[in-house]
VMD Tcl script that draws the C-alpha trace (Angstrom):
set ca {
  {-6.89 5.69 -6.57}
  {-4.31 7.65 -4.63}
  {-1.50 5.73 -2.94}
  {0.63 7.31 -0.23}
  {3.91 5.83 1.02}
  {5.53 6.79 4.32}
  {8.90 6.47 6.06}
  {11.27 3.88 4.60}
  {8.57 2.59 2.23}
  {8.69 5.95 0.48}
  {12.48 5.74 0.25}
  {12.54 2.18 -1.10}
  {9.72 2.69 -3.60}
  {11.07 6.05 -4.71}
  {7.90 8.16 -4.56}
  {5.79 9.66 -1.78}
  {2.51 9.24 -3.63}
  {1.03 8.19 -6.93}
  {-2.28 7.85 -8.72}
  {-3.03 4.38 -10.07}
  {-5.83 2.58 -11.87}
  {-6.15 -0.94 -10.55}
  {-6.88 -4.02 -12.61}
  {-10.47 -5.26 -12.27}
  {-9.39 -8.30 -10.26}
  {-7.90 -6.22 -7.41}
  {-10.64 -5.57 -4.88}
  {-9.06 -5.66 -1.43}
  {-5.95 -4.60 0.45}
  {-4.24 -7.99 0.03}
  {-4.81 -7.86 -3.72}
  {-3.43 -4.33 -3.89}
  {-0.24 -5.23 -2.04}
  {0.23 -8.29 -4.24}
  {-0.30 -6.20 -7.38}
  {2.13 -3.55 -6.17}
  {4.84 -6.18 -5.57}
  {4.61 -7.03 -9.27}
  {5.27 -3.45 -10.37}
  {9.05 -3.68 -9.97}
  {11.94 -4.66 -7.78}
  {11.65 -1.53 -5.65}
  {8.01 -2.34 -4.80}
  {8.77 -6.03 -4.24}
  {11.63 -5.18 -1.87}
  {9.69 -2.55 0.06}
  {6.60 -4.73 0.49}
  {8.26 -8.13 0.91}
  {7.23 -8.64 4.55}
  {3.43 -8.50 4.73}
  {3.54 -8.89 8.51}
  {5.07 -5.46 9.06}
  {3.32 -3.36 6.40}
  {0.40 -1.33 7.71}
  {-2.35 -0.03 5.46}
  {-5.04 2.60 5.93}
  {-7.99 3.00 3.57}
  {-9.47 6.49 3.65}
  {-7.57 7.18 6.90}
  {-8.88 4.08 8.74}
  {-6.63 1.12 9.55}
  {-7.36 -1.76 7.20}
  {-6.93 -5.53 7.19}
  {-5.94 -7.63 4.17}
  {-9.60 -8.40 3.38}
  {-10.71 -4.75 3.56}
  {-12.37 -3.83 0.25}
  {-10.93 -1.03 -1.85}
  {-12.42 0.92 -4.75}
  {-11.56 3.65 -7.23}
  {-11.42 7.02 -5.50}
  {-10.04 5.59 -2.25}
  {-6.94 6.98 -0.61}
  {-4.61 4.19 0.48}
  {-1.68 4.82 2.82}
  {1.08 2.24 3.26}
  {3.51 2.58 6.13}
  {5.78 0.59 8.44}
  {4.85 0.03 12.08}
  {5.14 3.16 14.17}
  {5.76 3.61 17.85}
  {4.86 6.44 20.13}
  {6.59 7.75 23.13}
}
mol new
graphics top color blue
foreach p $ca { graphics top sphere $p radius 0.5 }
foreach p [lrange $ca 0 end-1] q [lrange $ca 1 end] { graphics top cylinder $p $q radius 0.2 }
display resetview
C-alpha cells in the first residue's frame, strides 16, 4: 500500500510517501490511522487530532469506516481551503 503525506503532515512525519504492508487486522481508514500512530512519536504527533486529518483512498475522500486493501493509494492531509 502506498501512503502519501501532504503539507505539515509530511513535515512532522518526515517523509512524503512510503510503501507499507498492513497487519491483517487493519481493514479501514480508522484502523490505518490508529496503526500509524503506533509507529513512532512523529506519527503520533502528526495524527493526534483525528478531527482535522483528511484521508483519500484511491483519490476519493474517505471516512473512518472506508475499507482499505493492499494496492490502495492512501493520501493523508490537513484541511485545505480555497480562495
